[in-house]
C-alpha positions as CSV (number, residue, x, y, z in Angstrom):
1,K,-2.4,-1.7,-18.1
2,A,-6.1,-3.1,-16.7
3,T,-5.3,-0.9,-14.0
4,A,-4.2,2.2,-15.9
5,D,-7.3,1.8,-17.6
6,A,-9.5,1.8,-14.7
7,V,-8.0,4.7,-13.2
8,M,-8.5,6.6,-16.4
9,L,-12.1,5.7,-16.3
10,L,-12.3,6.7,-12.8
11,V,-10.2,10.5,-13.4
12,Q,-12.5,10.6,-16.7
13,D,-15.9,10.7,-15.4
14,G,-14.9,12.9,-12.3
15,S,-14.5,10.1,-9.5
16,A,-11.5,10.5,-9.1
17,S,-9.1,13.9,-8.9
18,G,-5.8,11.9,-10.4
19,V,-3.2,10.4,-10.0
20,A,0.1,11.2,-8.5
21,I,3.2,10.4,-8.0
22,D,5.3,11.9,-5.8
23,P,8.1,10.9,-3.3
24,N,7.1,13.6,-0.7
25,R,3.7,11.8,-0.7
26,Y,5.1,8.5,-0.6
27,R,6.7,9.8,3.0
28,E,3.6,11.2,4.1
29,Y,1.4,8.4,3.5
30,G,4.0,5.9,4.8
31,I,4.1,4.2,1.5
32,T,7.2,1.7,1.1
33,S,6.4,-1.1,-1.1
34,V,4.0,-1.2,-4.4
35,P,1.4,-1.3,-5.6
36,S,-0.3,0.8,-2.9
37,L,-3.7,2.9,-3.0
38,V,-4.3,5.8,-1.1
39,V,-8.2,7.1,-0.4
40,Y,-8.2,10.3,1.1
41,C,-10.7,12.3,2.4
42,P,-11.8,15.1,5.3
43,A,-12.0,12.6,7.9
44,G,-8.3,11.1,6.9
45,H,-6.7,8.7,4.5
46,D,-6.5,5.1,4.1
47,V,-3.8,2.9,2.5
48,I,-4.3,-0.6,1.0
49,R,-0.8,-2.3,-0.5
50,G,-1.1,-5.6,-2.1
51,N,-1.6,-7.1,-5.6
52,L,-5.3,-6.4,-5.7
53,R,-7.6,-5.1,-8.1
54,L,-8.5,-2.3,-8.1
55,K,-12.2,-2.7,-7.3
56,Q,-11.4,-5.3,-5.0
57,A,-8.8,-2.3,-3.1
58,L,-11.3,0.0,-2.8
59,G,-14.2,-2.5,-1.8
60,K,-11.9,-2.7,1.2
61,V,-11.8,0.9,2.3
62,A,-15.7,0.6,1.8
63,E,-16.1,-2.2,3.7
64,Q,-13.9,-1.0,6.9
65,G,-12.0,2.5,6.2
66,D,-12.1,6.0,7.5
67,C,-13.0,7.0,4.2
68,R,-15.6,4.3,3.1
69,D,-17.7,7.2,1.9
70,E,-15.5,8.1,-0.4
71,A,-14.7,4.6,-1.9
72,R,-18.3,3.5,-2.1
73,A,-18.7,6.6,-4.4
74,M,-16.1,5.5,-6.8
75,L,-17.3,2.4,-6.9
76,E,-20.9,3.3,-7.5
77,K,-19.2,6.0,-10.2
78,G,-17.5,3.4,-11.8
79,G,-20.2,0.7,-12.5
80,Q,-18.3,-1.3,-9.9
81,S,-21.0,-1.9,-7.0
């Protein structure tokens, strides 16, 4: 429930465009296990897998990912930075 609430806050304030559960996307991003978080951007995408809080997963992308700017923006807009 906490993850769903956090995602809803990101969607409601415009930080994220939405949440998708789509088998085609699972194949596209190589998702073979859940939970997984995909952050995509013009440079490509980052996939974080594992039982992490949303803040932790976005923090990993913000530190090392190709989509670090997008992850940082989501963290800032969510008041999590």
